[in-house]
VODO-591542 format. One record per atom (N, C-alpha, C): atom name; residue in three letters; x, y, z. Coordinates in Angstrom, 1 decimal, decimal comma. Layout:
N
- site code c1 c2 c3
- CA ala X Y Z
...
REM end
This chain:
139
- site code c1 c2 c3
- N met 15,5 36,2 45,4
- CA met 14,5 35,2 45,2
- C met 15,2 33,9 45,0
- N lys 14,9 32,9 45,8
- CA lys 15,5 31,6 45,6
- C lys 14,6 30,7 44,7
- N thr 15,3 30,1 43,7
- CA thr 14,5 29,2 42,8
- C thr 15,0 27,8 43,0
- N tyr 15,9 27,5 43,8
- CA tyr 16,4 26,2 44,0
- C tyr 15,4 25,2 44,4
- N pro 14,5 25,4 45,4
- CA pro 13,5 24,4 45,8
- C pro 12,5 24,1 44,6
- N leu 12,2 25,2 43,9
- CA leu 11,3 25,0 42,8
- C leu 11,9 24,1 41,7
- N leu 13,2 24,4 41,4
- CA leu 14,0 23,6 40,5
- C leu 14,0 22,1 40,9
- N val 14,2 21,8 42,1
- CA val 14,3 20,4 42,6
- C val 12,9 19,8 42,4
- N leu 11,8 20,5 42,7
- CA leu 10,5 19,9 42,5
- C leu 10,2 19,6 41,0
- N leu 10,8 20,4 40,1
- CA leu 10,5 20,2 38,7
- C leu 11,4 19,1 38,1
- N val 12,7 19,0 38,6
- CA val 13,7 18,1 38,0
- C val 13,6 16,7 38,6
- N phe 13,3 16,6 39,9
- CA phe 13,4 15,3 40,6
- C phe 12,5 14,3 39,9
- N pro 11,2 14,6 39,6
- CA pro 10,4 13,5 38,9
- C pro 11,0 13,1 37,6
- N leu 11,6 14,0 36,9
- CA leu 12,3 13,6 35,6
- C leu 13,4 12,7 35,8
- N leu 14,2 12,9 36,9
- CA leu 15,3 12,0 37,2
- C leu 14,8 10,6 37,6
- N ile 13,8 10,6 38,4
- CA ile 13,2 9,3 38,8
- C ile 12,8 8,5 37,5
- N asn 12,1 9,1 36,6
- CA asn 11,6 8,5 35,4
- C asn 12,7 8,1 34,5
- N ala 13,8 8,9 34,4
- CA ala 14,9 8,6 33,5
- C ala 15,7 7,4 34,1
- N gln 15,7 7,1 35,4
- CA gln 16,5 6,0 35,9
- C gln 15,8 4,7 35,6
- N ser 14,6 4,6 35,4
- CA ser 13,9 3,4 35,2
- C ser 14,3 2,7 33,9
- N gly 14,8 3,5 32,9
- CA gly 15,2 2,9 31,6
- C gly 14,1 2,6 30,6
- N glu 12,9 2,7 31,1
- CA glu 11,7 2,4 30,2
- C glu 10,9 3,6 30,1
- N pro 10,3 3,9 29,0
- CA pro 9,3 5,1 28,9
- C pro 8,1 4,7 29,7
- N lys 7,6 5,7 30,4
- CA lys 6,4 5,5 31,2
- C lys 5,2 5,6 30,3
- N lys 4,3 4,6 30,4
- CA lys 3,0 4,6 29,7
- C lys 2,0 5,4 30,5
- N lys 1,1 6,1 29,8
- CA lys 0,1 6,8 30,5
- C lys -0,8 5,7 31,2
- N gln -1,1 5,9 32,4
- CA gln -2,0 5,0 33,1
- C gln -3,3 5,6 33,3
- N pro -4,3 5,1 32,6
- CA pro -5,7 5,7 32,7
- C pro -6,3 5,3 34,1
- N ala -7,3 6,1 34,4
- CA ala -8,0 5,8 35,6
- C ala -8,7 4,4 35,6
- N ser -8,9 3,8 36,7
- CA ser -9,4 2,4 36,7
- C ser -10,8 2,3 36,2
- N ser -11,5 3,4 36,1
- CA ser -12,9 3,3 35,6
- C ser -13,0 3,3 34,1
- N ile -11,9 3,4 33,4
- CA ile -12,0 3,4 32,0
- C ile -11,3 2,1 31,4
- N lys -11,6 1,8 30,2
- CA lys -11,1 0,6 29,6
- C lys -10,4 0,9 28,3
- N gln -9,4 0,1 27,9
- CA gln -8,7 0,3 26,7
- C gln -9,4 -0,3 25,5
- N tyr -9,6 0,4 24,4
- CA tyr -10,1 0,0 23,2
- C tyr -9,0 0,3 22,1
- N phe -9,3 0,0 20,9
- CA phe -8,3 0,4 19,8
- C phe -9,0 1,2 18,8
- N phe -8,5 2,4 18,5
- CA phe -9,0 3,3 17,5
- C phe -8,3 3,1 16,2
- N val -9,0 2,8 15,2
- CA val -8,3 2,6 13,9
- C val -8,8 3,6 12,9
- N met -7,8 4,4 12,4
- CA met -8,1 5,4 11,4
- C met -7,9 4,8 10,0
- N leu -9,0 4,8 9,2
- CA leu -8,9 4,2 7,9
- C leu -8,5 5,3 6,9
- N thr -7,5 5,1 6,0
- CA thr -7,1 6,0 5,0
- C thr -7,1 5,4 3,7
- N ala -6,9 6,1 2,6
- CA ala -6,8 5,6 1,3
- C ala -5,6 4,7 1,2
- N gly -5,9 3,5 0,6
- CA gly -4,8 2,5 0,4
- C gly -4,0 2,8 -0,9
- N ser -3,0 2,1 -1,2
- CA ser -2,2 2,3 -2,3
- C ser -2,7 1,7 -3,6
- N asn -3,8 0,9 -3,5
- CA asn -4,4 0,3 -4,7
- C asn -5,9 0,7 -4,8
- N arg -6,2 1,8 -5,4
- CA arg -7,6 2,3 -5,5
- C arg -8,0 2,4 -7,0
- N asn -7,4 1,7 -7,9
- CA asn -7,7 1,8 -9,3
- C asn -8,5 0,7 -9,8
- N gln -9,3 0,0 -9,0
- CA gln -10,2 -1,1 -9,4
- C gln -11,4 -0,5 -10,3
- N asp -11,9 -1,3 -11,2
- CA asp -13,0 -0,8 -12,0
- C asp -14,2 -0,7 -11,0
- N ser -15,3 -0,1 -11,5
- CA ser -16,4 0,2 -10,6
- C ser -17,1 -1,1 -10,1
- N val -17,2 -2,1 -10,9
- CA val -17,8 -3,4 -10,5
- C val -17,0 -4,1 -9,4
- N thr -15,7 -4,1 -9,6
- CA thr -14,8 -4,7 -8,6
- C thr -14,8 -3,9 -7,3
- N ala -14,8 -2,5 -7,4
- CA ala -14,8 -1,7 -6,2
- C ala -16,1 -1,9 -5,5
- N ala -17,2 -2,0 -6,2
- CA ala -18,5 -2,3 -5,5
- C ala -18,5 -3,6 -4,8
- N lys -17,9 -4,6 -5,4
- CA lys -17,8 -6,0 -4,8
- C lys -17,0 -5,9 -3,5
- N ile -15,9 -5,1 -3,6
- CA ile -15,0 -5,0 -2,4
- C ile -15,8 -4,2 -1,3
- N gln -16,5 -3,2 -1,6
- CA gln -17,3 -2,4 -0,7
- C gln -18,4 -3,3 0,0
- N lys -19,0 -4,1 -0,8
- CA lys -20,0 -5,0 -0,2
- C lys -19,4 -6,0 0,8
- N gly -18,2 -6,5 0,5
- CA gly -17,5 -7,4 1,4
- C gly -17,1 -6,6 2,6
- N his -16,6 -5,4 2,4
- CA his -16,2 -4,5 3,6
- C his -17,4 -4,3 4,5
- N leu -18,5 -4,0 4,0
- CA leu -19,7 -3,8 4,9
- C leu -20,1 -5,1 5,6
- N ala -20,1 -6,2 4,9
- CA ala -20,4 -7,5 5,5
- C ala -19,5 -7,9 6,6
- N asn -18,2 -7,6 6,4
- CA asn -17,2 -7,8 7,4
- C asn -17,4 -7,0 8,7
- N ile -17,8 -5,7 8,4
- CA ile -18,1 -4,8 9,6
- C ile -19,2 -5,4 10,4
- N glu -20,3 -5,9 9,7
- CA glu -21,4 -6,4 10,4
- C glu -21,0 -7,7 11,2
- N arg -20,2 -8,5 10,5
- CA arg -19,7 -9,8 11,2
- C arg -18,9 -9,5 12,5
- N leu -18,0 -8,5 12,4
- CA leu -17,2 -8,1 13,5
- C leu -18,0 -7,5 14,6
- N tyr -19,0 -6,7 14,2
- CA tyr -20,0 -6,2 15,2
- C tyr -20,7 -7,3 16,0
- N tyr -21,2 -8,2 15,3
- CA tyr -21,9 -9,3 16,0
- C tyr -21,0 -10,3 16,7
- N leu -19,8 -10,2 16,5
- CA leu -18,8 -11,0 17,3
- C leu -18,5 -10,2 18,6
- N gly -18,9 -9,0 18,7
- CA gly -18,6 -8,1 19,8
- C gly -17,2 -7,5 19,8
- N lys -16,6 -7,5 18,6
- CA lys -15,2 -7,0 18,5
- C lys -15,2 -5,6 18,0
- N leu -16,1 -5,2 17,2
- CA leu -16,2 -3,9 16,6
- C leu -17,3 -3,1 17,2
- N lys -17,0 -2,0 17,9
- CA lys -18,0 -1,2 18,6
- C lys -18,5 0,0 17,8
- N val -17,6 0,6 17,0
- CA val -18,0 1,7 16,2
- C val -17,4 1,6 14,8
- N ala -18,1 1,9 13,8
- CA ala -17,5 1,9 12,4
- C ala -18,3 3,0 11,6
- N gly -17,6 3,6 10,7
- CA gly -18,3 4,6 9,8
- C gly -17,3 5,4 9,1
- N pro -17,8 5,9 7,9
- CA pro -17,0 6,8 7,1
- C pro -17,2 8,3 7,5
- N phe -16,2 9,1 7,1
- CA phe -16,3 10,5 7,2
- C phe -17,0 11,1 6,0
- N gly -17,6 12,2 6,3
- CA gly -18,5 12,8 5,2
- C gly -17,8 13,9 4,4
- N asp -16,5 13,9 4,3
- CA asp -15,8 14,9 3,5
- C asp -14,8 14,2 2,6
- N asp -14,1 14,9 1,8
- CA asp -13,1 14,4 0,9
- C asp -11,7 14,5 1,5
- N gly -11,6 14,4 2,8
- CA gly -10,3 14,5 3,5
- C gly -9,4 13,3 3,4
- N lys -8,3 13,3 4,0
- CA lys -7,3 12,2 4,0
- C lys -7,9 11,0 4,8
- N trp -8,7 11,2 5,8
- CA trp -9,3 10,2 6,6
- C trp -10,6 9,7 5,9
- N ile -10,7 8,4 5,7
- CA ile -11,9 7,8 5,0
- C ile -12,9 7,4 6,0
- N gly -12,5 6,7 7,1
- CA gly -13,4 6,2 8,1
- C gly -12,7 5,8 9,4
- N leu -13,4 5,2 10,3
- CA leu -12,8 4,8 11,5
- C leu -13,5 3,5 12,0
- N phe -12,7 2,8 12,8
- CA phe -13,2 1,7 13,6
- C phe -12,8 1,9 15,1
- N ile -13,6 1,4 16,0
- CA ile -13,2 1,2 17,4
- C ile -13,4 -0,2 17,7
- N phe -12,3 -0,9 18,1
- CA phe -12,3 -2,3 18,4
- C phe -12,3 -2,5 19,9
- N asp -12,9 -3,6 20,4
- CA asp -12,9 -4,0 21,7
- C asp -12,1 -5,4 21,7
- N cys -10,8 -5,3 21,8
- CA cys -10,0 -6,5 21,7
- C cys -8,9 -6,4 22,9
- N pro -8,5 -7,6 23,3
- CA pro -7,5 -7,6 24,4
- C pro -6,1 -7,0 24,0
- N asp -5,8 -7,0 22,7
- CA asp -4,5 -6,5 22,3
- C asp -4,5 -6,1 20,8
- N gln -3,4 -5,4 20,5
- CA gln -3,3 -4,9 19,1
- C gln -3,1 -6,0 18,1
- N ala -2,5 -7,1 18,5
- CA ala -2,3 -8,2 17,6
- C ala -3,7 -8,8 17,1
- N glu -4,6 -8,8 17,9
- CA glu -6,0 -9,3 17,5
- C glu -6,6 -8,3 16,6
- N val -6,4 -7,0 16,8
- CA val -7,0 -6,0 16,0
- C val -6,4 -6,1 14,6
- N glu -5,1 -6,3 14,5
- CA glu -4,4 -6,5 13,2
- C glu -5,0 -7,7 12,4
- N lys -5,1 -8,8 13,2
- CA lys -5,7 -10,0 12,6
- C lys -7,1 -9,8 12,0
- N leu -7,9 -9,1 12,8
- CA leu -9,3 -8,8 12,3
- C leu -9,3 -7,8 11,2
- N leu -8,4 -6,8 11,2
- CA leu -8,4 -5,9 10,1
- C leu -8,1 -6,6 8,7
- N his -7,2 -7,6 8,8
- CA his -6,9 -8,4 7,6
- C his -7,9 -9,3 7,1
- N thr -9,1 -9,3 7,8
- CA thr -10,2 -10,1 7,2
- C thr -11,1 -9,2 6,4
- N asp -10,8 -7,9 6,3
- CA asp -11,6 -6,9 5,6
- C asp -11,1 -6,9 4,1
- N pro -12,0 -7,2 3,2
- CA pro -11,7 -7,2 1,7
- C pro -11,1 -5,8 1,2
- N ala -11,5 -4,7 1,8
- CA ala -11,0 -3,4 1,4
- C ala -9,5 -3,2 1,8
- N ile -9,2 -3,8 2,9
- CA ile -7,8 -3,8 3,4
- C ile -7,0 -4,8 2,6
- N gln -7,5 -6,0 2,4
- CA gln -6,8 -7,1 1,7
- C gln -6,5 -6,6 0,2
- N ser -7,4 -5,9 -0,4
- CA ser -7,2 -5,4 -1,8
- C ser -6,3 -4,2 -1,9
- N gly -6,1 -3,5 -0,8
- CA gly -5,3 -2,3 -0,8
- C gly -6,1 -1,0 -1,0
- N arg -7,4 -1,1 -1,1
- CA arg -8,3 0,1 -1,2
- C arg -8,2 0,9 0,0
- N leu -8,1 0,2 1,2
- CA leu -7,9 1,0 2,5
- C leu -6,6 0,6 3,1
- N ala -6,1 1,6 3,8
- CA ala -4,9 1,4 4,7
- C ala -5,4 1,8 6,1
- N tyr -4,6 1,6 7,1
- CA tyr -5,0 2,0 8,5
- C tyr -3,9 2,3 9,4
- N glu -4,3 3,0 10,5
- CA glu -3,4 3,3 11,6
- C glu -4,1 2,8 12,9
- N ile -3,4 2,1 13,8
- CA ile -4,0 1,6 15,0
- C ile -3,5 2,4 16,2
- N his -4,4 2,9 17,1
- CA his -4,0 3,6 18,3
- C his -4,7 3,1 19,5
- N pro -4,0 2,8 20,6
- CA pro -4,7 2,4 21,8
- C pro -5,6 3,7 22,2
- N trp -6,7 3,4 22,7
- CA trp -7,7 4,5 23,1
- C trp -8,4 4,1 24,3
- N trp -8,6 4,9 25,3
- CA trp -9,3 4,6 26,5
- C trp -10,6 5,5 26,6
- N thr -11,6 4,8 27,2
- CA thr -12,9 5,5 27,5
- C thr -13,6 4,7 28,5
- N ser -14,6 5,3 29,1
- CA ser -15,5 4,5 30,0
- C ser -16,4 3,6 29,2
- N pro -16,6 2,4 29,6
- CA pro -17,4 1,4 28,7
- C pro -18,9 1,7 28,9
- N ile -19,3 2,9 28,7
- CA ile -20,7 3,2 28,8
- C ile -21,1 4,0 27,5
- N gly -22,4 4,2 27,3
- CA gly -22,8 5,1 26,2
- C gly -23,2 4,3 25,0
- N ser -23,8 5,0 24,1
- CA ser -24,3 4,4 22,9
- C ser -24,7 5,6 21,9
- N phe -25,1 5,2 20,8
- CA phe -25,6 6,2 19,8
- C phe -27,1 6,2 19,7
- N thr -27,7 5,7 20,8
- CA thr -29,2 5,8 20,9
- C thr -29,6 7,3 21,0
- N glu -30,6 7,7 20,2
- CA glu -31,0 9,0 20,3
- C glu -31,6 9,4 21,6
- N gly -31,5 10,7 21,9
- CA gly -32,1 11,2 23,2
- C gly -31,0 11,4 24,3
- N val -31,5 11,8 25,4
- CA val -30,6 12,1 26,5
- C val -30,6 10,8 27,4
- N pro -29,4 10,3 27,7
- CA pro -29,3 9,1 28,6
- C pro -29,9 9,3 29,9
- N lys -30,5 8,2 30,4
- CA lys -31,2 8,3 31,7
- C lys -30,2 7,7 32,7
- N lys -30,0 8,3 33,8
- CA lys -29,1 7,9 34,9
- C lys -29,7 6,7 35,6
- N ile -28,9 5,7 35,8
- CA ile -29,3 4,5 36,5
- C ile -29,4 4,9 38,0
- N gln -30,5 4,6 38,6
- CA gln -30,6 4,8 40,0
- C gln -29,9 3,8 40,8
- N glu -29,1 4,2 41,8
- CA glu -28,3 3,3 42,6
- C glu -29,0 3,0 43,9
REM end
């Protein structure tokens, strides 16, 4: 049994990619768009008194609403368990630098109550959280 042709088929694409010198980024299909998924985790400063924590939370929620009405924040919400992840954001921004800038307008992040991780994320720019079954648009 000859395995040489199979080996060439498996190794050749790896050699081509290795010669470019740059890691290949995943290229999503053209019908989807890049967003930024932000995982909110517990920050390093969560020892505020209850009055201060409530004030920070009020500012956090107001900032979420502000970013939503600017069209930058598409999804936001907490998780319902006591796990490591506290909540998430999905941003519609042209680049990660803008996401970072907007995150630093959040009082919970400014105070250290929340920390975050940013990840590029792709999806089709359709859908919503409206209840019921979506109706297909007639073409």
